[in-house]
TORPA-4810 file (N, C-alpha, C, O; in nm, 3 decimals):
<nodes>
NODE_1_15.001_6.216_9.302_14.971_6.268_9.180_14.827_6.259_9.132_14.760_6.360_9.112_M
NODE_2_14.794_6.174_9.120_14.633_6.157_9.032_14.574_6.135_9.120_14.464_6.190_9.108_P
NODE_3_14.585_6.068_9.235_14.481_6.050_9.351_14.456_6.262_9.418_14.353_6.318_9.456_I
NODE_4_14.567_6.304_9.408_14.528_6.489_9.416_14.449_6.557_9.294_14.390_6.665_9.302_K
NODE_5_14.456_6.486_9.193_14.382_6.543_9.076_14.245_6.512_9.112_14.157_6.597_9.126_N
NODE_6_14.228_6.351_9.130_14.061_6.323_9.142_14.011_6.390_9.230_13.901_6.438_9.202_T
NODE_7_14.074_6.423_9.380_13.995_6.480_9.492_14.015_6.666_9.478_13.970_6.746_9.559_E
NODE_8_14.078_6.692_9.376_14.032_6.841_9.364_13.961_6.812_9.171_13.983_6.913_9.104_K
NODE_9_13.886_6.695_9.085_13.828_6.712_9.058_13.669_6.702_9.124_13.581_6.783_9.093_E
NODE_10_13.655_6.617_9.197_13.531_6.580_9.259_13.498_6.735_9.354_13.384_6.780_9.343_L
NODE_11_13.573_6.792_9.421_13.543_6.905_9.484_13.490_7.039_9.360_13.407_7.123_9.396_E
NODE_12_13.542_7.042_9.232_13.483_7.056_9.176_13.334_7.032_9.129_13.272_7.135_9.102_K
NODE_13_13.271_6.917_9.117_13.194_6.864_9.085_13.108_6.919_9.178_13.028_7.000_9.132_V
NODE_14_13.102_6.886_9.343_13.053_6.921_9.414_13.014_7.085_9.429_12.904_7.120_9.471_D
NODE_15_13.109_7.168_9.393_13.094_7.303_9.382_12.987_7.332_9.300_12.887_7.385_9.349_V
NODE_16_12.994_7.302_9.164_12.923_7.306_9.053_12.763_7.222_9.074_12.662_7.291_9.058_A
NODE_17_12.750_7.110_9.102_12.627_7.083_9.169_12.578_7.205_9.324_12.460_7.236_9.345_E
NODE_18_12.668_7.244_9.389_12.559_7.312_9.539_12.483_7.465_9.442_12.382_7.533_9.457_E
NODE_19_12.628_7.465_9.319_12.523_7.641_9.263_12.427_7.628_9.154_12.352_7.712_9.104_A
NODE_20_12.453_7.460_9.118_12.298_7.467_9.042_12.180_7.430_9.169_12.066_7.461_9.134_T
NODE_21_12.184_7.406_9.226_12.049_7.349_9.298_12.067_7.520_9.416_11.967_7.549_9.482_A
NODE_22_12.142_7.575_9.424_12.106_7.703_9.507_12.042_7.775_9.424_11.953_7.840_9.478_V
NODE_23_12.054_7.795_9.279_12.006_7.875_9.177_11.874_7.832_9.135_11.781_7.903_9.096_A
NODE_24_11.881_7.662_9.153_11.749_7.602_9.150_11.652_7.682_9.252_11.547_7.742_9.229_D
NODE_25_11.701_7.668_9.336_11.571_7.733_9.480_11.546_7.915_9.448_11.433_7.964_9.450_V
NODE_26_11.676_8.001_9.420_11.637_8.105_9.422_11.540_8.123_9.280_11.496_8.238_9.285_A
NODE_27_11.495_8.064_9.170_11.428_8.065_9.072_11.291_8.061_9.139_11.203_8.146_9.132_A
NODE_28_11.291_7.936_9.212_11.134_7.923_9.308_11.142_7.982_9.405_11.046_7.937_9.468_D
NODE_29_11.201_8.077_9.486_11.168_8.154_9.557_11.092_8.269_9.514_11.000_8.306_9.587_V
NODE_30_11.116_8.329_9.411_11.024_8.503_9.400_10.866_8.455_9.361_10.778_8.520_9.419_P
NODE_31_10.826_8.357_9.277_10.736_8.318_9.280_10.628_8.288_9.417_10.513_8.327_9.436_A
NODE_32_10.701_8.218_9.485_10.644_8.175_9.615_10.629_8.297_9.692_10.513_8.331_9.714_A
NODE_33_10.753_8.396_9.755_10.751_8.430_9.824_10.746_8.567_9.841_10.719_8.627_9.945_V
NODE_34_10.785_8.635_9.684_10.811_8.761_9.674_10.632_8.803_9.636_10.561_8.739_9.559_A
NODE_35_10.599_8.908_9.703_10.466_8.978_9.690_10.481_8.999_9.554_10.579_9.020_9.482_P
NODE_36_10.310_8.987_9.527_10.291_9.040_9.417_10.229_9.203_9.390_10.158_9.259_9.474_E
NODE_37_10.266_9.261_9.273_10.271_9.406_9.234_10.088_9.430_9.277_10.006_9.338_9.273_A
NODE_38_10.059_9.556_9.312_9.900_9.559_9.282_9.864_9.611_9.173_9.886_9.725_9.132_P
NODE_39_9.776_9.476_9.097_9.670_9.498_8.973_9.646_9.670_8.989_9.645_9.741_9.089_A
NODE_40_9.628_9.702_8.847_9.544_9.804_8.856_9.430_9.809_8.840_9.387_9.731_8.756_E
NODE_41_9.323_9.904_8.915_9.199_9.898_8.901_9.117_9.922_8.841_9.104_10.040_8.807_K
NODE_42_9.020_9.821_8.800_8.947_9.917_8.680_8.809_9.818_8.746_8.793_9.729_8.829_R
NODE_43_8.722_9.903_8.644_8.581_9.949_8.681_8.539_9.824_8.624_8.602_9.794_8.522_H
NODE_44_8.423_9.716_8.673_8.355_9.625_8.617_8.247_9.693_8.547_8.238_9.808_8.503_G
NODE_45_8.147_9.569_8.547_8.038_9.597_8.543_7.985_9.598_8.622_7.879_9.573_8.563_R
NODE_46_7.934_9.613_8.796_7.859_9.616_8.868_7.934_9.716_8.952_7.879_9.743_9.059_N
NODE_47_8.042_9.774_8.927_8.132_9.839_8.992_8.120_10.000_8.914_8.144_10.019_8.795_E
NODE_48_8.063_10.140_9.047_8.017_10.283_8.960_8.123_10.309_8.955_8.191_10.232_9.022_R
NODE_49_8.193_10.405_8.891_8.305_10.455_8.894_8.246_10.607_8.939_8.129_10.644_8.951_P
NODE_50_8.383_10.687_8.961_8.367_10.769_9.059_8.252_10.891_9.056_8.237_10.952_8.950_A
NODE_51_8.182_10.921_9.162_8.108_11.057_9.132_8.119_11.114_9.083_8.242_11.111_9.070_R
NODE_52_8.067_11.227_8.994_8.103_11.372_8.953_8.096_11.442_9.083_8.077_11.387_9.191_R
NODE_53_8.114_11.564_9.062_8.069_11.693_9.118_7.965_11.745_9.090_7.973_11.798_8.979_R
NODE_54_7.853_11.757_9.145_7.714_11.846_9.147_7.772_11.963_9.035_7.885_12.011_9.038_P
NODE_55_7.665_11.996_8.936_7.666_12.085_8.848_7.590_12.221_8.935_7.484_12.220_8.997_S
NODE_56_7.683_12.329_8.915_7.650_12.450_8.994_7.556_12.543_8.927_7.493_12.637_8.976_T
NODE_57_7.558_12.501_8.815_7.437_12.543_8.701_7.296_12.579_8.747_7.257_12.471_8.790_R
NODE_58_7.221_12.645_8.760_7.069_12.641_8.732_6.979_12.516_8.665_7.016_12.450_8.569_P
NODE_59_6.854_12.500_8.738_6.789_12.381_8.621_6.741_12.494_8.509_6.704_12.611_8.518_P
NODE_60_6.757_12.413_8.414_6.673_12.490_8.289_6.516_12.509_8.261_6.432_12.430_8.220_R
NODE_61_6.509_12.662_8.305_6.349_12.650_8.283_6.308_12.596_8.157_6.361_12.626_8.050_A
NODE_62_6.194_12.501_8.174_6.095_12.455_8.063_6.027_12.617_8.011_6.003_12.716_8.080_R
NODE_63_6.012_12.594_7.873_5.935_12.658_7.806_5.799_12.637_7.805_5.740_12.529_7.816_S
NODE_64_5.754_12.747_7.792_5.614_12.725_7.812_5.549_12.681_7.673_5.432_12.643_7.668_E
NODE_65_5.621_12.687_7.576_5.559_12.650_7.444_5.573_12.542_7.366_5.676_12.492_7.410_F
NODE_66_5.541_12.485_7.294_5.543_12.340_7.226_5.588_12.360_7.104_5.574_12.470_7.052_D
NODE_67_5.641_12.270_7.047_5.689_12.310_6.951_5.702_12.161_6.848_5.727_12.045_6.883_Q
NODE_68_5.673_12.220_6.707_5.639_12.087_6.606_5.746_12.098_6.440_5.718_12.170_6.344_R
NODE_69_5.827_12.035_6.447_5.887_12.084_6.325_5.833_12.047_6.186_5.832_11.925_6.171_I
NODE_70_5.789_12.113_6.080_5.732_12.105_5.969_5.852_12.071_5.886_5.835_11.950_5.872_I
NODE_71_5.948_12.097_5.830_6.037_11.976_5.754_6.215_12.067_5.769_6.231_12.188_5.787_N
NODE_72_6.301_11.987_5.758_6.422_11.994_5.758_6.455_12.020_5.651_6.406_11.938_5.573_I
NODE_73_6.529_12.112_5.588_6.557_12.038_5.456_6.732_12.132_5.411_6.740_12.252_5.438_R
NODE_74_6.843_12.063_5.351_6.939_12.086_5.354_6.936_12.224_5.202_6.874_12.231_5.096_R
NODE_75_7.015_12.289_5.254_7.025_12.392_5.120_7.180_12.428_5.151_7.253_12.428_5.250_V
NODE_76_7.195_12.475_4.947_7.343_12.549_4.928_7.341_12.668_4.873_7.235_12.704_4.821_A
NODE_77_7.450_12.751_4.871_7.465_12.861_4.770_7.586_12.852_4.773_7.657_12.812_4.865_R
NODE_78_7.628_12.904_4.624_7.743_12.873_4.543_7.800_12.982_4.589_7.734_13.084_4.613_V
NODE_79_7.960_12.973_4.612_8.051_13.057_4.614_8.149_13.059_4.521_8.137_12.987_4.422_V
NODE_80_8.273_13.149_4.540_8.363_13.128_4.433_8.452_12.982_4.457_8.503_12.945_4.352_A
NODE_81_8.481_12.892_4.571_8.544_12.829_4.584_8.433_12.715_4.560_8.513_12.622_4.550_G
NODE_82_8.335_12.669_4.546_8.241_12.579_4.541_8.084_12.588_4.591_8.037_12.695_4.553_G
NODE_83_7.995_12.515_4.659_7.903_12.509_4.789_7.917_12.520_4.884_8.015_12.453_4.916_R
NODE_84_7.859_12.592_4.998_7.794_12.584_5.074_7.711_12.560_5.159_7.627_12.645_5.189_R
NODE_85_7.716_12.407_5.232_7.566_12.397_5.233_7.564_12.453_5.418_7.650_12.495_5.495_F
NODE_86_7.422_12.425_5.426_7.363_12.455_5.530_7.221_12.389_5.554_7.180_12.300_5.480_S
NODE_87_7.117_12.457_5.709_7.029_12.359_5.692_6.920_12.481_5.739_6.928_12.569_5.826_F
NODE_88_6.826_12.448_5.652_6.679_12.506_5.674_6.573_12.444_5.750_6.530_12.336_5.708_S
NODE_89_6.505_12.514_5.897_6.398_12.463_5.951_6.338_12.550_5.955_6.376_12.667_5.964_V
NODE_90_6.189_12.494_5.948_6.048_12.582_5.950_5.945_12.487_6.023_5.912_12.373_5.990_A
NODE_91_5.892_12.584_6.157_5.907_12.543_6.300_5.781_12.601_6.328_5.749_12.706_6.272_I
NODE_92_5.712_12.550_6.400_5.582_12.561_6.423_5.537_12.562_6.595_5.532_12.453_6.653_I
NODE_93_5.502_12.703_6.677_5.539_12.659_6.801_5.389_12.734_6.870_5.348_12.840_6.822_I
NODE_94_5.323_12.671_6.974_5.202_12.741_7.019_5.220_12.689_7.196_5.317_12.620_7.229_G
NODE_95_5.135_12.726_7.278_5.112_12.687_7.404_4.953_12.654_7.429_4.879_12.678_7.524_N
NODE_96_4.934_12.595_7.311_4.775_12.582_7.317_4.649_12.618_7.369_4.540_12.564_7.348_K
NODE_97_4.675_12.714_7.437_4.595_12.802_7.467_4.552_12.941_7.403_4.486_13.029_7.458_K
NODE_98_4.611_12.941_7.257_4.552_13.047_7.180_4.664_13.091_7.100_4.656_13.130_6.984_G
NODE_99_4.805_13.079_7.194_4.890_13.140_7.109_4.989_13.069_7.019_5.029_12.967_7.074_K
NODE_100_5.034_13.087_6.915_5.078_13.001_6.805_5.168_13.097_6.689_5.141_13.213_6.657_V
NODE_101_5.222_13.057_6.665_5.360_13.146_6.546_5.438_13.073_6.484_5.481_12.979_6.552_G
NODE_102_5.476_13.079_6.368_5.544_12.989_6.275_5.711_13.089_6.235_5.723_13.206_6.197_V
NODE_103_5.820_12.981_6.265_5.907_13.039_6.172_5.996_12.998_6.104_5.979_12.885_6.058_G
NODE_104_6.085_13.048_6.080_6.201_12.967_5.984_6.340_13.018_5.975_6.359_13.121_5.911_L
NODE_105_6.438_12.958_6.032_6.565_12.939_6.065_6.655_12.854_5.979_6.623_12.735_5.967_G
NODE_106_6.769_12.900_5.915_6.893_12.837_5.891_7.010_12.889_5.952_7.037_13.004_5.986_K
NODE_107_7.073_12.784_5.961_7.245_12.762_5.991_7.295_12.652_5.981_7.224_12.554_5.957_A
NODE_108_7.452_12.641_5.999_7.513_12.516_5.964_7.470_12.400_6.046_7.447_12.288_6.000_G
NODE_109_7.462_12.430_6.157_7.384_12.283_6.213_7.289_12.296_6.236_7.236_12.405_6.260_D
NODE_110_7.207_12.126_6.235_7.050_12.177_6.273_7.023_12.187_6.410_6.916_12.127_6.417_T
NODE_111_7.051_12.224_6.523_7.069_12.260_6.639_7.054_12.408_6.620_6.948_12.454_6.664_S
NODE_112_7.112_12.467_6.582_7.137_12.631_6.592_6.977_12.652_6.479_6.872_12.708_6.512_L
NODE_113_7.001_12.602_6.381_6.893_12.675_6.271_6.740_12.644_6.370_6.670_12.742_6.398_A
NODE_114_6.704_12.525_6.409_6.593_12.513_6.540_6.582_12.643_6.595_6.491_12.723_6.574_I
NODE_115_6.720_12.664_6.693_6.715_12.776_6.781_6.650_12.936_6.708_6.581_13.028_6.752_D
NODE_116_6.706_12.911_6.595_6.679_13.050_6.494_6.546_13.035_6.522_6.494_13.117_6.597_K
NODE_117_6.446_12.896_6.450_6.347_12.937_6.408_6.281_12.933_6.492_6.163_12.957_6.466_A
NODE_118_6.310_12.907_6.608_6.184_12.914_6.801_6.187_13.064_6.782_6.078_13.121_6.787_V
NODE_119_6.308_13.144_6.759_6.317_13.282_6.795_6.236_13.370_6.727_6.187_13.470_6.780_R
NODE_120_6.213_13.331_6.576_6.172_13.389_6.506_6.010_13.372_6.487_5.932_13.442_6.422_A
NODE_121_5.990_13.275_6.553_5.803_13.216_6.564_5.760_13.311_6.703_5.655_13.365_6.738_A
NODE_122_5.882_13.304_6.758_5.826_13.380_6.922_5.809_13.516_6.861_5.719_13.584_6.911_K
NODE_123_5.890_13.579_6.745_5.882_13.711_6.727_5.716_13.721_6.662_5.643_13.812_6.700_K
NODE_124_5.668_13.617_6.559_5.565_13.598_6.493_5.472_13.582_6.562_5.380_13.572_6.481_N
NODE_125_5.407_13.568_6.711_5.302_13.471_6.791_5.169_13.564_6.755_5.145_13.685_6.744_L
NODE_126_5.120_13.480_6.746_4.940_13.558_6.720_4.874_13.520_6.868_4.924_13.445_6.952_I
NODE_127_4.753_13.587_6.878_4.701_13.524_6.945_4.523_13.482_6.928_4.438_13.554_6.876_T
NODE_128_4.513_13.414_6.959_4.391_13.336_6.880_4.263_13.381_6.978_4.277_13.373_7.100_V
NODE_129_4.144_13.425_6.923_4.031_13.432_7.025_3.948_13.303_7.001_3.894_13.276_6.894_A
NODE_130_3.945_13.247_7.085_3.887_13.099_7.123_3.728_13.169_7.188_3.693_13.280_7.229_L
NODE_131_3.654_13.012_7.166_3.533_13.005_7.216_3.531_12.938_7.349_3.631_12.883_7.395_T
NODE_132_3.396_12.944_7.422_3.409_12.814_7.570_3.470_12.682_7.509_3.562_12.622_7.565_K
NODE_133_3.409_12.638_7.384_3.430_12.529_7.385_3.593_12.475_7.283_3.599_12.375_7.212_D
NODE_134_3.685_12.557_7.301_3.817_12.589_7.249_3.759_12.544_7.074_3.805_12.446_7.013_S
NODE_135_3.687_12.607_7.035_3.674_12.662_6.887_3.672_12.764_6.829_3.758_12.845_6.862_S
NODE_136_3.578_12.803_6.722_3.629_12.993_6.670_3.481_12.999_6.633_3.391_12.923_6.598_I
NODE_137_3.504_13.129_6.662_3.355_13.191_6.624_3.270_13.156_6.478_3.161_13.101_6.459_A
NODE_138_3.370_13.212_6.389_3.319_13.193_6.238_3.424_13.152_6.169_3.542_13.176_6.198_H
NODE_139_3.378_13.079_6.063_3.447_13.063_5.934_3.502_13.129_5.858_3.445_13.215_5.791_E
NODE_140_3.678_13.094_5.849_3.745_13.182_5.773_3.833_13.123_5.707_3.865_13.005_5.716_V
NODE_141_3.900_13.246_5.600_3.990_13.145_5.492_4.108_13.253_5.489_4.092_13.352_5.560_S
NODE_142_4.206_13.245_5.428_4.313_13.254_5.341_4.415_13.220_5.267_4.463_13.107_5.267_S
NODE_143_4.457_13.318_5.195_4.578_13.289_5.053_4.707_13.368_5.141_4.719_13.477_5.196_K
NODE_144_4.797_13.246_5.120_4.913_13.305_5.109_5.021_13.208_5.015_5.032_13.087_5.037_F
NODE_145_5.108_13.288_4.897_5.125_13.262_4.773_4.998_13.208_4.711_4.898_13.273_4.683_C
NODE_146_5.028_13.027_4.686_4.955_12.955_4.625_4.860_12.901_4.714_4.753_12.859_4.670_A
NODE_147_4.889_12.896_4.838_4.810_12.826_4.949_4.657_12.873_4.978_4.631_12.993_4.970_A
NODE_148_4.561_12.783_5.010_4.471_12.871_5.005_4.393_12.787_5.136_4.323_12.694_5.095_R
NODE_149_4.393_12.797_5.217_4.317_12.771_5.355_4.173_12.805_5.410_4.162_12.914_5.466_V
NODE_150_4.072_12.733_5.402_3.959_12.768_5.471_3.914_12.665_5.636_3.925_12.546_5.665_A
NODE_151_3.872_12.762_5.696_3.872_12.681_5.833_3.739_12.748_5.860_3.712_12.867_5.840_I
NODE_152_3.616_12.601_5.933_3.518_12.617_6.001_3.471_12.534_6.105_3.477_12.411_6.104_M
NODE_153_3.424_12.605_6.197_3.368_12.544_6.318_3.248_12.440_6.343_3.140_12.484_6.305_P
NODE_154_3.245_12.331_6.389_3.182_12.233_6.344_3.168_12.176_6.495_3.265_12.117_6.542_V
NODE_155_3.063_12.190_6.563_3.063_12.097_6.721_3.078_11.970_6.707_3.031_11.916_6.607_K
NODE_156_3.143_11.900_6.799_3.126_11.772_6.795_3.219_11.707_6.711_3.235_11.586_6.726_G
NODE_157_3.268_11.754_6.647_3.422_11.738_6.502_3.538_11.691_6.522_3.610_11.642_6.436_R
NODE_158_3.577_11.714_6.712_3.691_11.716_6.719_3.776_11.839_6.586_3.728_11.936_6.528_G
NODE_159_3.902_11.782_6.578_3.992_11.877_6.483_3.991_11.777_6.374_4.008_11.660_6.406_L
NODE_160_3.970_11.813_6.224_3.995_11.757_6.132_4.073_11.834_6.021_3.992_11.873_5.937_V
NODE_161_4.146_11.854_6.003_4.279_11.889_5.915_4.372_11.813_5.902_4.392_11.718_5.978_A
NODE_162_4.471_11.852_5.765_4.558_11.794_5.717_4.698_11.849_5.700_4.730_11.948_5.765_G
NODE_163_4.776_11.796_5.624_4.918_11.870_5.617_4.926_11.960_5.730_4.842_11.980_5.818_S
NODE_164_5.033_12.008_5.714_5.072_12.135_5.813_4.984_12.216_5.878_5.021_12.264_5.986_S
NODE_165_4.852_12.246_5.827_4.730_12.318_5.937_4.702_12.249_6.054_4.656_12.308_6.151_V
NODE_166_4.723_12.142_6.055_4.657_12.073_6.175_4.741_12.135_6.278_4.702_12.220_6.358_R
NODE_167_4.894_12.073_6.269_4.978_12.156_6.419_4.970_12.275_6.450_4.975_12.304_6.569_P
NODE_168_4.952_12.395_6.336_4.870_12.454_6.381_4.780_12.492_6.494_4.789_12.549_6.603_V
NODE_169_4.668_12.424_6.403_4.563_12.423_6.540_4.571_12.368_6.652_4.525_12.415_6.757_L
NODE_170_4.649_12.227_6.636_4.697_12.168_6.788_4.741_12.244_6.875_4.710_12.233_6.994_E
NODE_171_4.845_12.363_6.815_4.961_12.424_6.911_4.869_12.524_6.948_4.893_12.593_7.047_L
NODE_172_4.746_12.545_6.866_4.677_12.700_6.895_4.567_12.658_7.011_4.502_12.746_7.067_A
NODE_173_4.550_12.511_7.046_4.451_12.450_7.165_4.333_12.474_7.069_4.237_12.481_7.146_G
NODE_174_4.292_12.490_6.955_4.152_12.465_6.866_4.112_12.342_6.847_4.193_12.249_6.851_I
NODE_175_3.964_12.321_6.821_3.915_12.197_6.831_3.796_12.195_6.759_3.781_12.287_6.679_T
NODE_176_3.668_12.071_6.774_3.612_12.121_6.664_3.559_12.208_6.573_3.453_12.270_6.572_N
NODE_177_3.681_12.200_6.474_3.676_12.284_6.366_3.737_12.165_6.241_3.810_12.067_6.252_V
NODE_178_3.649_12.247_6.088_3.751_12.170_6.005_3.818_12.248_5.934_3.766_12.360_5.929_I
NODE_179_3.950_12.235_5.853_4.020_12.314_5.772_4.049_12.226_5.631_4.044_12.103_5.627_A
NODE_180_4.075_12.298_5.533_4.003_12.224_5.371_4.090_12.303_5.340_4.081_12.417_5.386_K
NODE_181_4.226_12.261_5.235_4.327_12.341_5.187_4.260_12.298_5.071_4.237_12.181_5.039_L
NODE_182_4.211_12.455_4.976_4.150_12.471_4.875_4.253_12.501_4.743_4.219_12.558_4.639_Q
NODE_183_4.376_12.451_4.770_4.487_12.472_4.655_4.558_12.350_4.656_4.565_12.278_4.756_S
NODE_184_4.617_12.320_4.534_4.691_12.201_4.541_4.805_12.191_4.588_4.834_12.073_4.605_G
NODE_185_4.905_12.277_4.623_5.069_12.351_4.728_5.070_12.222_4.785_4.963_12.173_4.820_S
NODE_186_5.142_12.179_4.795_5.249_12.102_4.871_5.329_12.173_4.958_5.338_12.122_5.070_K
NODE_187_5.393_12.281_4.938_5.433_12.325_5.048_5.365_12.377_5.169_5.276_12.461_5.180_N
NODE_188_5.443_12.292_5.275_5.403_12.275_5.436_5.444_12.422_5.495_5.347_12.476_5.549_G
NODE_189_5.527_12.474_5.497_5.524_12.609_5.507_5.447_12.719_5.452_5.427_12.814_5.526_L
NODE_190_5.411_12.721_5.363_5.295_12.815_5.305_5.164_12.787_5.324_5.075_12.872_5.319_N
NODE_191_5.149_12.661_5.347_5.019_12.643_5.403_4.995_12.663_5.577_4.883_12.681_5.624_N
NODE_192_5.101_12.657_5.649_5.092_12.690_5.822_5.087_12.893_5.813_5.036_12.975_5.890_A
NODE_193_5.128_12.902_5.745_5.150_13.081_5.692_4.988_13.081_5.671_4.925_13.126_5.766_R
NODE_194_4.914_13.035_5.559_4.802_13.082_5.569_4.685_13.069_5.633_4.586_13.142_5.642_A
NODE_195_4.728_12.907_5.700_4.645_12.877_5.848_4.636_12.997_5.921_4.536_13.028_5.986_A
NODE_196_4.772_13.088_5.907_4.809_13.166_6.051_4.727_13.318_6.001_4.663_13.395_6.073_I
NODE_197_4.752_13.325_5.874_4.678_13.446_5.827_4.511_13.407_5.836_4.435_13.503_5.833_E
NODE_198_4.475_13.321_5.843_4.348_13.264_5.858_4.316_13.269_5.974_4.196_13.294_5.983_A
NODE_199_4.382_13.252_6.104_4.303_13.272_6.152_4.325_13.422_6.260_4.271_13.444_6.368_L
NODE_200_4.464_13.541_6.153_4.460_13.694_6.226_4.281_13.711_6.199_4.224_13.757_6.298_K
NODE_201_4.219_13.690_6.118_4.081_13.778_6.088_3.997_13.721_6.156_3.882_13.745_6.117_T
NODE_202_4.005_13.633_6.268_3.893_13.607_6.351_3.841_13.741_6.455_3.896_13.833_6.515_L
NODE_203_3.725_13.698_6.439_3.708_13.849_6.561_3.589_13.773_6.695_3.498_13.691_6.686_K
NODE_204_3.644_13.844_6.804_3.589_13.773_6.909_3.464_13.741_6.944_3.443_13.674_7.046_A
</nodes>
């Protein structure tokens, strides 16, 4: 009886050792044999992403007018619920060939305000009578609100002007002139409009 029990115990030990060995081999096999799962494709620094479809929109035509922003202000109006803010933009446009205009636009966004100002400036375009050397024929002066401007032709001096009068003359294509502000007004929009009023009085 004791011998039979010993044989049975030895058989149990052998079976347990075989099971342990099989388990160890099975644990090692997936790491060595099993195929790796495909990694997610990521775009590195040198790899380019997929190309986008070409746009079917026609190219945007470039405007013949150059533009210069005089100032951008944030303004507010008081309503029952408080204050509502918007932006006010004053802009000058011109083709440097004798056409120039000043416009003012207000909107809740700066880009919309600029678009409104450009449309307003196009409505107020004037044509300036230029001489052969891109100057003016005679001296002119004008007043708008508190702003007073005088513009005088001078040969060989180029463009001598300050404040917002300079971009008005530049975008109109005028050179060899001297512009003087004869008032203490610091309002750029009024100075620009005074320059426009002065250029309106030019005679060919």
